[in-house]
MIVO-219738 format. One record per residue (C-alpha): x, y, z; residue in one letter; residue number from 1. Coordinates in Angstrom, 1 decimal. Last residue first. Layout:
residues N
       px       py       pz   code   pos
        X        Y        Z      A   NUM
...
end
This chain:
residues 391
       px       py       pz   code   pos
    -13.2     10.6     -7.7      F   391
     -9.7      9.9     -6.0      I   390
    -10.0     12.3     -3.0      Q   389
    -13.5     10.6     -2.4      N   388
    -12.1      7.2     -2.5      I   387
     -9.2      8.2     -0.2      L   386
    -11.4      9.5      2.7      S   385
    -13.8      6.4      2.4      K   384
    -10.6      4.4      3.2      L   383
     -9.8      6.5      5.6      L   382
    -12.8      6.2      7.6      D   381
    -13.1      2.7      7.1      K   380
     -9.5      2.2      8.4      S   379
    -10.4      4.4     11.3      S   378
    -13.6      2.6     11.7      N   377
    -12.0     -0.7     12.3      I   376
     -9.0      0.3     14.3      K   375
    -11.6      1.9     16.9      K   374
    -13.7     -1.6     16.6      D   373
    -10.5     -3.8     17.3      I   372
     -9.8     -1.0     20.3      V   371
    -13.1     -1.9     21.5      N   370
    -12.7     -5.6     21.2      I   369
     -9.9     -5.9     22.7      N   368
    -10.9     -3.7     26.0      E   367
    -14.1     -5.5     26.1      D   366
    -12.4     -8.9     26.2      L   365
    -10.1     -7.8     29.2      S   364
    -13.2     -6.3     30.9      N   363
    -14.9     -9.8     30.5      F   362
    -11.4    -11.5     31.6      L   361
    -11.2     -9.4     35.0      G   360
    -15.0    -10.0     35.7      A   359
    -14.1    -13.5     35.5      I   358
    -11.2    -13.5     37.7      E   357
    -13.0    -11.3     40.2      K   356
    -15.9    -13.5     40.2      M   355
    -14.1    -16.4     41.1      E   354
    -12.6    -15.2     43.7      D   353
    -15.6    -14.3     45.4      N   352
    -17.1    -17.7     44.6      S   351
    -19.5    -17.9     41.9      H   350
    -23.2    -16.9     41.5      Y   349
    -25.2    -17.3     38.0      A   348
    -28.6    -14.7     38.1      I   347
    -32.1    -14.8     39.4      I   346
    -34.2    -11.5     39.1      F   345
    -36.5    -11.5     42.1      N   344
    -35.0     -7.8     42.8      K   343
    -35.3     -7.4     39.4      L   342
    -38.6     -7.8     39.2      I   341
    -39.4     -5.6     42.3      Q   340
    -37.4     -2.5     41.2      L   339
    -39.8     -2.7     37.9      N   338
    -39.3     -4.1     34.2      L   337
    -42.2     -4.0     31.5      G   336
    -42.7     -0.5     31.3      I   335
    -44.8     -0.5     28.2      R   334
    -46.7     -3.8     30.2      S   333
    -47.5     -1.9     33.0      N   332
    -49.4     -3.6     35.8      R   331
    -48.2     -7.1     35.2      E   330
    -44.7     -6.3     34.2      G   329
    -43.3     -7.7     31.1      T   328
    -40.1     -9.3     30.7      I   327
    -38.3    -10.3     27.3      N   326
    -35.9     -7.0     27.5      R   325
    -34.6     -8.8     31.0      L   324
    -34.3    -12.1     29.1      D   323
    -32.8    -10.9     26.2      I   322
    -30.0     -8.7     28.1      Y   321
    -29.0    -11.7     30.0      R   320
    -25.3    -11.1     29.2      S   319
    -25.1     -7.6     30.0      D   318
    -26.5     -8.8     33.6      L   317
    -23.5    -11.0     34.1      N   316
    -21.2     -8.5     32.6      H   315
    -22.4     -5.9     35.2      F   314
    -22.5     -8.0     37.9      L   313
    -19.0     -9.6     37.5      Y   312
    -17.9     -6.0     36.9      Y   311
    -19.6     -5.0     40.3      P   310
    -18.0     -8.1     42.3      N   309
    -21.0     -9.6     44.8      I   308
    -20.9    -10.2     48.0      K   307
    -18.5     -7.9     50.0      E   306
    -18.7     -5.3     46.9      K   305
    -22.9     -5.4     48.2      D   304
    -24.1     -4.0     44.5      P   303
    -25.8     -0.8     44.0      I   302
    -28.5     -1.8     41.5      I   301
    -29.4      1.5     39.8      A   300
    -33.0      1.1     37.9      A   299
    -33.1      4.0     34.8      V   298
    -37.1      5.1     34.1      S   297
    -37.1      7.5     36.8      Q   296
    -34.1      9.5     35.9      N   295
    -30.3      9.4     36.7      T   294
    -28.0     10.7     39.6      T   293
    -24.5     10.8     38.8      L   292
    -21.0      9.1     40.5      E   291
    -18.6      8.6     38.2      V   290
    -17.3      5.4     36.2      E   289
    -20.9      4.2     36.0      N   288
    -21.7      0.4     34.8      I   287
    -24.6     -0.1     31.7      A   286
    -27.5     -2.3     31.6      V   285
    -29.9     -2.4     28.5      T   284
    -33.4     -4.5     29.8      G   283
    -35.3     -1.8     27.6      K   282
    -33.2      0.5     25.3      T   281
    -33.9     -2.1     21.9      K   280
    -35.9      0.5     20.3      G   279
    -37.6      2.7     22.5      Q   278
    -37.4      2.9     26.0      G   277
    -38.3      1.1     29.5      A   276
    -36.8     -0.3     32.8      L   275
    -33.2      0.6     31.7      A   274
    -30.3     -0.9     33.7      I   273
    -27.6      0.8     35.7      L   272
    -25.5     -1.6     37.3      C   271
    -23.6      0.5     40.3      S   270
    -19.6      1.2     40.1      H   269
    -19.4      4.5     41.5      I   268
    -22.3      5.1     43.9      P   267
    -25.6      6.9     42.9      I   266
    -26.4     10.0     43.9      F   265
    -30.4     11.0     43.8      K   264
    -33.0     12.0     41.8      A   263
    -36.8     12.5     43.4      S   262
    -36.7     15.8     42.8      S   261
    -36.2     19.3     44.8      N   260
    -32.9     18.6     45.9      K   259
    -31.4     17.7     42.8      L   258
    -32.9     20.4     41.2      G   257
    -31.5     22.9     43.3      L   256
    -28.1     20.8     42.8      E   255
    -28.3     21.8     39.5      T   254
    -28.9     19.1     37.1      I   253
    -26.5     18.2     34.1      K   252
    -27.2     16.3     30.6      K   251
    -25.2     14.0     28.2      D   250
    -23.9     12.0     31.0      T   249
    -20.4     11.4     31.8      D   248
    -17.9      8.2     32.5      F   247
    -20.3      5.9     32.1      L   246
    -19.3      2.7     30.6      R   245
    -22.1      0.5     28.7      K   244
    -22.7      3.6     26.3      K   243
    -26.2      2.0     25.5      H   242
    -27.0      3.0     29.1      V   241
    -27.8      6.6     27.7      E   240
    -31.1      6.4     26.5      G   239
    -32.4      5.5     30.1      S   238
    -31.7      9.3     30.8      S   237
    -28.8     10.5     32.7      M   236
    -27.7     13.0     35.1      W   235
    -24.4     14.6     36.4      L   234
    -24.7     17.4     38.9      V   233
    -22.8     20.7     37.8      T   232
    -26.2     22.5     36.3      G   231
    -25.6     25.7     34.7      N   230
    -29.2     25.9     33.1      D   229
    -31.1     22.9     34.8      W   228
    -33.0     23.3     37.9      Y   227
    -33.1     27.2     37.9      D   226
    -34.7     27.1     34.3      N   225
    -38.1     25.4     36.2      I   224
    -40.6     24.2     33.5      A   223
    -38.7     21.0     32.9      T   222
    -39.1     19.8     36.4      S   221
    -36.4     17.9     37.7      P   220
    -36.3     13.9     36.8      T   219
    -36.2     11.0     39.1      G   218
    -34.2      8.1     39.8      G   217
    -34.8      4.7     41.1      A   216
    -33.7      2.3     43.5      T   215
    -32.1     -1.2     44.2      L   214
    -29.9     -2.4     47.1      D   213
    -27.4     -5.4     46.0      A   212
    -26.7     -9.2     46.7      V   211
    -29.7    -10.7     47.9      D   210
    -31.6     -8.5     45.8      G   209
    -30.2    -10.0     42.7      I   208
    -31.4    -13.2     44.1      R   207
    -29.0    -16.2     43.8      I   206
    -27.9    -18.8     41.7      T   205
    -25.3    -21.8     42.3      K   204
    -23.9    -24.8     40.1      K   203
    -24.5    -22.7     36.9      S   202
    -25.3    -24.3     33.6      N   201
    -28.9    -23.8     33.6      N   200
    -28.2    -20.3     35.2      I   199
    -25.9    -19.2     32.1      S   198
    -23.6    -16.6     33.3      F   197
    -19.9    -18.2     33.3      Y   196
    -19.9    -20.8     30.6      K   195
    -22.9    -19.0     28.4      A   194
    -21.2    -15.9     28.6      R   193
    -17.8    -17.3     27.7      L   192
    -19.2    -18.7     24.3      S   191
    -20.8    -15.5     23.7      D   190
    -17.2    -13.5     24.4      K   189
    -15.4    -16.1     22.5      L   188
    -17.7    -15.2     19.3      T   187
    -17.2    -11.5     19.8      K   186
    -13.4    -11.7     19.8      E   185
    -13.9    -14.2     16.6      K   184
    -15.9    -11.2     15.4      N   183
    -13.4     -8.5     16.1      F   182
    -10.8    -11.0     14.3      I   181
    -12.2    -11.3     11.1      Q   180
    -13.3     -7.6     11.4      K   179
     -9.3     -6.8     11.5      D   178
     -9.1     -9.1      8.4      K   177
    -11.6     -7.3      6.4      E   176
    -10.7     -3.6      7.3      V   175
     -6.9     -4.6      6.4      M   174
     -8.4     -6.1      3.0      E   173
    -10.1     -2.6      2.3      D   172
     -7.0     -1.0      2.6      L   171
     -5.0     -3.0      0.2      A   170
     -7.9     -2.9     -1.9      W   169
     -7.8      0.9     -2.2      L   168
     -4.1      1.2     -2.9      L   167
     -4.4     -1.7     -5.9      E   166
     -7.1     -0.1     -7.2      A   165
     -5.0      3.4     -7.1      L   164
     -2.2      1.7     -8.8      Q   163
     -4.3     -0.1    -11.2      A   162
     -6.1      3.0    -12.1      Q   161
     -3.3      4.9    -13.1      Q   160
     -2.6      3.9    -16.6      N   159
     -6.5      4.1    -17.5      K   158
     -6.5      7.7    -16.9      P   157
     -8.4      9.0    -14.1      P   156
    -12.3      9.4    -14.6      L   155
    -14.8     12.6    -14.4      L   154
    -18.3     11.2    -14.5      F   153
    -21.1     11.9    -16.6      E   152
    -24.8     10.8    -16.2      Q   151
    -26.7      9.6    -19.4      N   150
    -26.7      6.1    -18.0      K   149
    -28.6      7.0    -14.8      L   148
    -31.4      8.6    -16.6      T   147
    -32.3      5.7    -18.4      G   146
    -31.1      3.2    -15.6      W   145
    -33.9      4.3    -13.8      N   144
    -33.2      4.9    -10.2      I   143
    -35.5      4.5     -7.1      T   142
    -37.0      6.8     -4.4      P   141
    -39.0      4.4     -2.4      S   140
    -41.7      7.0     -0.6      L   139
    -41.4     10.0     -2.6      S   138
    -40.6      9.0     -6.0      G   137
    -37.4      9.7     -8.4      V   136
    -34.0      8.7     -7.9      S   135
    -31.9     11.4    -10.0      I   134
    -30.5     13.6     -6.7      D   133
    -29.8     10.0     -4.8      I   132
    -27.8      8.7     -7.8      A   131
    -25.7     11.8     -7.8      R   130
    -24.8     11.9     -4.7      H   129
    -23.8      8.3     -4.5      M   128
    -21.4      8.7     -7.6      F   127
    -19.7     11.7     -6.1      L   126
    -19.6     10.7     -2.8      D   125
    -17.5      7.5     -3.9      S   124
    -19.3      4.3     -3.5      H   123
    -19.8      3.3     -6.8      L   122
    -16.0      4.4     -7.7      F   121
    -15.2      2.0     -5.3      F   120
    -16.9     -0.9     -7.0      P   119
    -15.1      0.1    -10.2      F   118
    -11.3      0.0     -9.2      L   117
    -11.1     -3.8     -9.3      K   116
    -12.7     -3.7    -13.2      P   115
    -10.3     -1.1    -14.4      E   114
    -12.6      1.7    -15.7      I   113
    -12.9      2.7    -19.5      V   112
    -11.7     -0.7    -21.7      D   111
    -12.7     -2.7    -18.8      P   110
    -16.3     -1.7    -19.4      N   109
    -17.5     -2.6    -15.7      A   108
    -20.8     -4.8    -15.5      R   107
    -23.3     -3.6    -13.4      L   106
    -26.2     -5.3    -12.0      V   105
    -28.9     -2.8    -11.2      L   104
    -31.1     -3.9     -8.1      S   103
    -34.5     -3.8     -7.0      H   102
    -35.3     -6.6     -9.3      A   101
    -33.5     -8.5     -6.3      S   100
    -30.6    -11.0     -7.1      C    99
    -29.6    -14.0     -9.4      F    98
    -26.8    -16.2     -9.1      G    97
    -23.0    -17.1    -10.0      D    96
    -20.5    -16.5     -7.7      T    95
    -18.3    -14.1     -6.3      T    94
    -20.9    -10.6     -6.9      V    93
    -19.2     -7.6     -5.9      I    92
    -21.0     -5.0     -3.8      A    91
    -23.0     -2.1     -3.9      A    90
    -25.8     -0.5     -1.1      K    89
    -25.2      3.2      0.0      R    88
    -28.4      3.4      1.7      Q    87
    -29.2      6.8      0.4      Y    86
    -30.0      4.9     -2.9      A    85
    -33.3      3.9     -1.7      R    84
    -33.8      1.9     -4.6      R    83
    -31.7      1.4     -7.1      R    82
    -29.6     -1.1     -4.9      G    81
    -26.2     -1.7     -6.9      F    80
    -25.1     -5.2     -7.7      I    79
    -21.4     -5.5     -8.9      V    78
    -20.5     -7.6    -11.5      D    77
    -17.3    -10.0    -10.6      G    76
    -18.8    -13.1    -10.9      P    75
    -21.9    -13.1    -12.6      Y    74
    -25.7    -12.0    -12.0      C    73
    -29.3    -13.0    -13.2      R    72
    -32.0    -10.4    -12.3      L    71
    -35.2    -11.4    -10.9      K    70
    -38.7    -12.2    -12.1      Q    69
    -41.3    -13.2     -9.2      G    68
    -41.0    -15.2     -5.9      N    67
    -38.4    -15.0     -3.6      V    66
    -37.1    -17.4     -0.8      D    65
    -37.4    -21.0     -2.2      D    64
    -34.8    -19.3     -4.8      P    63
    -32.1    -19.4     -1.9      T    62
    -30.8    -16.6      0.3      G    61
    -27.2    -15.1      0.4      T    60
    -25.3    -13.4      3.3      R    59
    -21.5    -11.9      3.3      K    58
    -21.3     -9.6      0.0      I    57
    -18.5     -7.3      0.1      H    56
    -18.2     -3.9     -1.1      I    55
    -19.4     -2.3      1.6      S    54
    -20.8      0.9      2.5      E    53
    -24.5     -0.2      3.3      P    52
    -24.4     -4.0      4.2      D    51
    -26.0     -6.3      1.2      I    50
    -27.9     -9.1      2.1      H    49
    -31.0     -7.2      2.7      E    48
    -30.5     -5.9     -0.9      L    47
    -31.6     -9.6     -2.0      G    46
    -29.1    -12.1     -3.6      I    45
    -30.3    -15.5     -4.4      Y    44
    -27.9    -18.3     -5.0      V    43
    -29.3    -21.8     -5.8      N    42
    -29.0    -21.5    -10.2      L    41
    -31.1    -24.2    -12.0      D    40
    -34.0    -21.5    -12.4      T    39
    -37.7    -22.1    -13.2      N    38
    -39.4    -21.1     -9.6      N    37
    -37.0    -18.2     -9.2      P    36
    -37.5    -16.8    -12.8      D    35
    -34.6    -15.5    -13.9      V    34
    -34.3    -12.2    -16.2      R    33
    -30.8    -11.0    -18.0      E    32
    -30.9     -7.2    -17.6      S    31
    -26.9     -6.5    -17.2      I    30
    -26.4     -2.7    -17.2      N    29
    -23.2     -1.9    -18.6      K    28
    -20.5      0.2    -17.3      A    27
    -18.2      3.3    -17.9      I    26
    -19.6      4.0    -21.3      E    25
    -22.9      3.6    -20.0      D    24
    -22.3      6.0    -16.9      F    23
    -20.8      9.0    -19.5      R    22
    -17.7      9.5    -19.6      Y    21
    -15.4     12.5    -18.8      T    20
    -11.4     12.3    -19.2      K    19
     -8.8     12.9    -16.9      W    18
     -5.8     15.2    -18.7      G    17
     -5.3     17.1    -15.7      Y    16
     -6.6     15.3    -12.5      K    15
     -3.1     16.2    -10.6      D    14
     -3.7     14.7     -7.0      L    13
     -2.3     16.4     -4.7      N    12
     -3.2     14.7     -1.4      K    11
     -3.6     11.3     -3.6      L    10
      0.3     11.6     -4.5      D     9
      0.7      8.6     -6.6      I     8
      3.2      6.4     -6.7      A     7
      4.4      7.3     -3.0      Q     6
      0.7      6.2     -1.9      M     5
      1.3      2.6     -4.5      A     4
      4.2      1.8     -2.7      E     3
      3.3      2.2      0.9      T     2
      0.0      0.0     -0.2      M     1
end
């Protein structure tokens, strides 16, 4: 990758001599039809199988999944989602198959663009923004080939394209390798969760209420500015549990707001569970690394550190998210969770030494996962930046 970057200075890319081509000169639209009920092909690729901003197809379906006419695709073709182009779906086909009729099957013209560079061109802001601009329809905006084929784009000369493709593929390969490491770490974490936190596999279980105190918070009146303006007391809502480890909060209240509400200080290293919330919020757990207050939709589980390791409790409850989320309270199905339910919630239990060791293991796993995740995002940002510098 370094040699390719040295050969072409992307920060000072000289586009003098570049040529403009219509899109139908850059790529062909393959419109060969397939009937899923009458085909020997066994691989179906729907738009649901393509991840946004990725050139790779990692999931597929079968003919039994669909009905109606579809589009034939061949290895090396690129499937581009012409419906809702803002989702930025364009990925390379690696096997014979057929795909959604809401796609365009595009085949690079090697006389104009290096086929290995073509998928990255489709992911450039230049192309994607143009695709969005020419989409028609309000509920499900769609691109028509008749419009797309006449769009013009500036391309580098062929003698530069191979080096540019080499650079982008090297960076993409780095991202994919890190994703593999990330997935292995996540798989390891899942297997260790089953080993240590499954109540079915555990020799001993215990009620949360036997090893911790539970409380909920409150919200100062939003109509009184003195409760909020220039506040210094950290205050969190249930939506912030997704941070997992809380070092700060999005909002702060004043000492007066704290005094005149049911909000209360929560000790460091308590477990915070969303009692309610939109989407996947309910049942999500976090641990606070600073003293803070919460609203009434957050349960604070304050562990007795003589009986249970705080990080063991956090990782244990985090592994039980699905169980917590699926609980429905008798009185209020919208809220579902409440303090009494949580007090009676059964968890796997180990000796103090074992809990300390397990907590350390999961802390290390999470640290590794976070480091890899940041590296992946950094590499993806760099790849996106390079694509847009080129095109």
